N, C-alpha and C positions, 0 to 999 in steps of 0.2 A: 504493499499500500504507499502511496505517496501522500504525505501531509504538507499543506503549505503553512506559511507563517500564521499564527492565530490573528483573526480579526478582533475588534473591540468586544462583540456580543461573544465570540469563542474565548476571549480573555475572562469575561465575567462567567461565563459558564464553566470553564475548567480551573479558574481562580490561578492561571498563569500569567507572568508578566507578558505585555503584548509584544516585546521583542524576542521572546522565548520560543525557539524552534521546537515545535511539537514533534516527538518521536512516537513511532507505533507503542513502544513498550510504555512511555509516559502517559500517553492519552488513553490506553487501555486501563493503566493503574488509577488514573483519575476519573475515568468514567465508571469504574467499579465502585470507586468511593462516592462519586456524586449520586449514582443512581441506586436507590433501594427499592425493591418490588416493583412489579409493573403490570402491564396488560399483555395479552398475547398478541401475536404478531399483527393480526388483521385489525385489531382495535386502536392501533397506535401506528403513526407513520412518522418517522424521524426525518428532518430535513438532511439530505445529503451534504449540504454545505457544513453541517456539523460533525457528522459521522459518515466519512466517506464508505466505509464497509458496512453496508446496511445489515447484510446477513450475519455478519460476526457480531456486531453490537446489539442487535435485537436479542440474541441469547443473553447478553450481559444484563439488559433491562429487566431485571426479575425482582426487583424491590420497589418500594412505592414512594418513600418520603421526598426524594428531589424531583418527583414528577412535576411539583409545583414550580420548580426553577424552569424548567422546559417550557411548561404553559406561559409563564409570564414572559418568557423570551420569544414567544411564538415559534419556538423550535419544533413543536410536535403539533400535529392535529389529531383529534380524537374521533373516531368515527362511531357515534353513540349507538348506531344499530347492531353493532357487534358486542356491546357492553352486556354482560350477564352477571348471574351470581358469582362467577370466579373472576370477573373483570371489572371492577368496581374503582370509582374515584376514591381516593383517600378519604376516609371519615375520621373526623377529630374524635379524641377519646371522650367517652360518655354520651355518644350518640349511636343509635341503634335502628335499624330497619324493622318497622312494625310488621309482623307475619299477617298476612290477609286470612281472615278465618269467618266465613259466613256460614258454616255448617250447622250452627245453632241458633241463628238469630231469628227472633220471633217478635212480630208485633212491633217493630221499630222503624217501619218505613216513614211515619211521621217526623220522628227525631233525626233520621238521616236526610230527610229533604230539608229540613230547617237548618241542619248544621251545614250542609253543601251551599244553600242560598247565603248563609252568612258568611262563609269562608269565600265566596266569590263576590262580595260586596267590595266596592272601591275604598270605602272609609270604614273604620273600626270592624275589620274582619276577623278579629279574635274572638274565640268562643270559649266560655267557662262552663263547663258541664259540672252541675251540682247534684248531688244524688247520694244516698246512704251507701256504706259499704257493701259490696256485693250485688248491687242493682244491675251492674254490666256497662259501666261507662267506658272502661278500658276495651271490653268486647265490642262496643258500639263503634269506637274509633277504628279498630282493626277491620271494620267492614266498609270504611269509606274508601272511595276509588283514588283519592288523591295520593299525592307524593308526600308521604307522612314518615317522621322518623321519631323515635322515642328518646327523650332526654333523661338519662340516668343520673339523678341527683348524687347518689352515692358515688358514682363515678367521677363526678365533678370534684367532691370532696376529697376523695383519697388522693393521698399525697402532695397536698396542699400544705406543708408545713410552713412556707414562707410567704410573706406578703405579696400578694400580686399573682401568686401561681393559680388560685381560683379564678380570678378576673381574666386571666390569660386563657384559661381552658374554655370559659363561657364566651369570650368574645371569638375564639376560634369556631365554635359551633354557630354563633351569630353569623360569622363571615361566611361559613359553608352553606347557612341557609340562605342567604342573600344570594350567594353566587350560583346556586343550584336550584334555587325556587323550592325550597323544602320546607314544608309545613312542620313545626316542631309541636310534639305532644309533650306535656310536663304533667305527670300524675302527681297527686298530692302538691299542687302548685304553691299552696299556702306554706310550705317549707321554704320557699324562696324568701320569706320575709326578713330573716335574719341572717340568711346564707351569705357568707363573704365577710360579715361584720367582724367575725371572731378572729380573723387575721389582721384586723386593723385597716381593712379595705373598705369599699363601698358595697352596699347590698346588691344581690342579684337583681331585685326589682329595680333599682335604679340604673342599673347597667342596661336592663331591658326596655325601660320606658321611651327613651328616644326612638329606638328602632320600631317599636309598636305604634308610636304616634305617627311616624312618618310613613308607615306601612310598608317599611323595607322587608320586615319579616311578619309572618303569620304564626299565631299560637294558638293551641287547643290546651285548654288547662282541665284539670279535674279535681274537685274537692268535695268534702261533705258539707251539709248545711251547718254543723257545729263548727267545722274548721274554716268555713266562709267567713265567719266573724273576725278571724286574724287578719284577712285581707281588706276588710272594712277599716282597719287602721290606716290604711294607704288608699284613699278614694282616688288618688291620681293615677294609680296603677289599675285599679279595679274598673275605672269607668272606660278604660280602653278596651274592655271586654263586653260582649253581649252574653248576659246569662242564662242558660237553659237548663230548666229543672228535668232531670231523668228520674221518672216515675218507676216504682219497682213493678216487675211482672206479676200479676194476681195467679191465684190458685187455679181459678178456672182457665186462664191463658195457657199456664204451664201444662195442664191436663190436655187441653184441646190441641196444642202443639206438641204433644209428646212423641209423635212420629218423627217431626223435624230434630228434636232435642235428642232422640235416641239413635238417629241414624249412624253416627260415629262410634257406637258402642255395639259389641258382639251379642250382648245379652238380650235375651227374648223375654219381656216381662209382660204379664196379663195386665189388663185395665184395672183389676184389683191392686195389683202389686203397685202399679204406677201411683194410684191414688193413695196408697199406703205410704208410700216414699215422700208424696207431696205433703201429706198431713205430718209425717214424722220430721220433715225440714222445716215446717211453719213451727211445730212444737220446740225445735232445738235452736232455730236460727231466727225465729220471728218472721213477720210478714214481708219485711222490707229486703230479707236475704233469702227469701223462699226459693228463688230460681238458682242461686249460686249454691245454696245448701242441698237442694234436689240434685244438681249435676254431679257434685261431690259424691253424694250417696250412691247415685247410679254408678259412678266410676268405681266405687269401693265395692258394690255388688258385682259390677263386670269383672272385677279383679278376683273376687272369691269364687264366681261360678264360671271361671274361663272355660272349665272343662265340660261344660253343660249347654254347649251352643246350640244343640238341637232340641234341647227341653224348655217348654215354657216355665218361667219363674213366676210363681204365683205368691199372693200374700203370706200364705203359710209357709212356703219354702224360704221366703225372706227371713223368717224367725230363726232360721239357722244362723244368721249373722248378728243377731241381737247382742251376743257378746261383744262383738266388734264395736257396734255402736256405743255400748257402755263404756269402752275402753277409750275410744278416741273422741267421744263427745260427752260432755256432762249433762246428764238428763234433768238436773235440777235447776239449770239456769239457761238462759239464752245465751248463745255465744255472740259477743260484739265484735 
């Protein structure tokens, strides 16, 4: 291979002095250092002015961090139609793709329609879902068709021993959201209230406010009626959201939609067994968490009766696992 004297952009790219003659050995060594994880051959095209031997260096481009250097220098072009689960843009720490799951979504068409309308508004397109634990707020978000990613608050906090580390992580997520038109989903969004203050910085709420106000990012938050009161302490943040109450699924709705709810399980339950599980769920978890409790109990029964796939499980057969209910649930009080 023949390499020319490096240009200004090549100098920035490789970190060499502009009058330094690049050899095959030095460029290969530097390229390996600069590029960390990457895309497959078809999803990335390297400008041959930067890397003369395309076939060789496409094999070196196997890591991800320095991909942003190339993007900023317009040294590469990404063909998005080739991007898949294995070939993704670098995602900041604390940000995860929400797995779509509509297998057991029932009677939520109205809520989904409202959320989609709110997300597509030009102003105040941020949504705050308010509902008791277990009503299905997160499950509802996973059924939206939008490009949504989950913000893991614990991931933001971890490793932030020094001042500014948390702010830096959050700003990286915001930058990623702006550049890639990603909607951020923040479960237990009330936790942001004091997040960041412990290390002497500014709170997460104050970092987000200008981006929410300008419409640069769109956020879906989720909280409970009780913990919503925490956010009322910062009305400047709260008024950037449209609040949407998520009602619990009723006993009647669970029973009438049991075929949808049970299709991901192999267990074959009779109508009597289904009614028994719903009533047991309400007894243990309360009306607000009836659906969440029902699905958990079905999952437990499905695990116990995994070798009974061709046998109908009736309410009497369910009595076999009463000892499990007694061990994993407290029959004397509702689980909160």
